[in-house]
Each structure stands twice: as C-alpha cells, then as structure tokens.
N, C-alpha and C positions, 0 to 999 in steps of 0.2 A: 504494500500500500504506500503510495507516494505521499510524503509529508507536505503540508501546505507551505507555500512560498512565504518567507518572512518579509514583512513590509517595513521599510525604513522611510523616515521622513527627513526632509531638509527644510529649514526655515530661513528666510532672508528679511532682515530689518532694513528698510529703505532709509530710515532716519539716521541710524547709527552705522550703516554700511557694513553690517556683519552678517555672516552666513553661519548657520549651525547645522551640522550634518549628523547622520547616524542615530536619529532619534526614533523611539518607539511611540506609538499613539498615546500611551499613558503619559509620557513625558511632554508631548505636544499639548495635551490637555492641561497639564500642570502649568506649562509656560503661558498659555492663553489666559489663565486665571491671574497671572502675575503682571499682565500688561494692562495698563489703564484703558478703559473703553475708548477714549478719544484717540489712542494711538494704534488700535488694532487694525485700522484700515491701511496702515503703512506696512503691514507684514504680508509677505508672500510665502507660499508653501509648495513643495513638490514631494511626491512619494513614489516609491518603487513602481515601475511599470507605466508611469505617465510621461508624456512628451513635453508638456508645458507646465509652467508655473501658474498658480492661481492665487487669488486673495485667500489668506488664511481662513477668513470667516466664511468662505464659499463652501467649506466642507461641513456638512451637517453635524458630524460627530464632534467637530471642534466648536462649532457655534453652540451646540447643546451644552458642552462643558463650560463655555463662557457664561451661559445663562445660569448654570448651577454654581457659579462662583460664590464662595462664602463671603459674608459681609465683612467690611474692613474692621480692623481693630479700633477700639475707642480712641478718639483723637486723631484718626487718620481719615482724610477726606476720601469719599467714594472714588474719585477719579485720580487719586494720587498713586503713581506707579510704584510697585514694590518689585525690585529686580532680584530674582532668585539666581544669582550668578553660579551657584553650585550646579545648576541644571545645565548650564551652557558649557558642555565639555569640549566640543569641537567648534572652534570659531575661526573664521578666516576673512580677510579683507577681500572685497571684490570691487571691480570697476563697473560703474553704472554706464549704460549707453548714453551717448551724447544727446540723443533725441529723447526728451522726457516722455513723449507720447508712447514710447516703446514699453513703458511701465504700466500703461493703462490696459485693463483686461487681463490677458495672460502674457507671460514673458517666456520666450523660448529658452530652454535650458542652456543652449550654447552661448547665450549672451552673458551668463554669469558663471562660466566654467572656472573653477578655482583649483583644479587638480594640481597645478604646478606651484600654487602659492598658498596652499592650505597650511595652517599651523594649528597647534593644539594649545589651549589655555593650560597653563601649569598651575598646580595646586601645591601649597606647602604641606607636605606630608612627611612624617618621620617614621620610616619603616626600616626594619633591620635588613641588611644586605649581606649575602654570602656569595663569594665567587671561588670556585675550586679549579685549580690549574690542571694542565695535562699530566703533570707529575705529582699530583696530590697537594700542591701548594694551596693554602687557604688564605683568603682575604675577607675581612669583615669590616663593615662600616654602616652608615645609615644614609637614607635619602634626605636631600635638602628640599627638592621639589620633584613633582611627578606629573605626567600627563599620559594619555593613551598612546602617545607616540614617542615619548622620551623620558629619560630619568637623569637626575643630577645627584651625585653622591658627595658626601661631606669630605671624603678623602680620595686622592687619585688612585685609580685601580692599576696595579702593576702591569707592565707590558707583557709579562709571561702569560697573561690570559689570552693574548692574541687580538687580532683586529675584530673578530666576531667571537663571542663567548656567551655562555649561559650565566644568568644571574638569578639567584633565588631571593625573592622578596618575602618578608615575613611580617605579619601583623597579628599579634597574639598567637593563637594556635593555627592560624591559616597561613598557607604557603603558596607561592606562585612562582613558577620558573619561566622566565622569558629569555629570548635570545636577543642580545644587544650588539650594536656595532659602534665602533669608535668613529668620531667625526673629526674632520681636519682642524676645527677650531674649538674642540671640546675640552682641551686641556686635561685629558684623562679623567675628567669628572662628569662630563656631559656625554650621554650616549643615546643613540637612536634605538628604539625598540623595533626590531625587525619581525619578530614572531611572538605572538602571545596566544596560547591556547585557551585562556580564560579571560577574555575581554570583559565578560560580565562581572567577574570578581574584581578586576582592577577598577571598573566603573563604580562598583559599590564602595571600594576604598576611597575613591576620589570624592564621592558624594557624601561619605560618612564623616 
C-alpha cells in the first residue's frame, strides 16, 4: 500500500521580504494566528504539488485557523502582531519582481526561487557534542548555535576528523548523529550539516 505524499508549505512575507520553507499545515496554522489581521493580506503561500503562489488567506484551512485564533492577552490590542520567531526555522531573502503588478493574484514560483540563496535562522542552543576519529580519537564540546543546516561548536574540532565527519549531538537522554562538512570560512567551529536522518528531532530541539 502506497503511503500518502507528504505536503510541505512555503510562506512569503511581502512586507519583510522573507520566505519560510519546509512547513507543515499545523505550523502554517500557528503562524497565521501570530500575524495581525491587517497584515495577513501581505502573505503568500505555496504547497507541494502546486505551480503558483496564492494569498495565504485563499486557503480555507488557513482562513479557518485564523478565525479560530485565540483572543489577545490582557493589555494587548487585537491587531497588535505577536511574532513567534521560534516557528520560523527556515528563512531566506528573496528578490521581488520589479513590476508590483506581478504580486497581484498569484505569483509564479520561478519569480521567487531562492534555492541558491537560502539560509537557515540559527538558534542559540547548548547541546553536548561528541566526535570520534578514524583511530578512536575522541573530541567533546558543546554547541554555540544551531540550525537545520549548520552547527557552530564552542571549540575547534581537530583536523583528524576529516573534511566530512559524523557528529553526535546530545540533549538529555536523546541523541542525534548527523554528518557534517567543514566550510572554507568556518574556522573549524562552523560546519554544514550534510545529512540528518532525524530532521524532526532537530526541529523539536530548535523549537524547544
């Protein structure tokens, strides 16, 4: 029996010129509740399988979530925007088309392609780090900050680990092994995450 295809969403904020990728519907519904009603019309959305961008509020499941938004906390105006930055894991700058009319209605996905310029927001997280070398060498440290695409350690990782190596991240009793790659300007403390078999776990750590 074939499993259902997983649907991912991308959001684009025209006011802040930010794109957020790799979201699930539940996260999109959380984000819409954090956007003030007066600014919701500035947001566009795209999801797996579609060819064009639409207004975020054009999706019934998102519009319903916005209507179900909880009332503001005492002392907070109903239209005051509360930014849940912990939800915005993947964020990249995009270039708007010169013709503003291109943003009316739907927007072709090719017009805001960010594959070459996408970056990940980094979060300050203190996780234990273990690297084991090919000859049994052991290196331990902690993370300074972390994202879905990269990690920075408090101490330089020795060169005996190689240009591509496995790094074990620990948080309490949970462990995650990722494959990292050195970067030209990383100074042996900043590394790109090449492979991660448990992105859901890393996402949980970033949001937690």
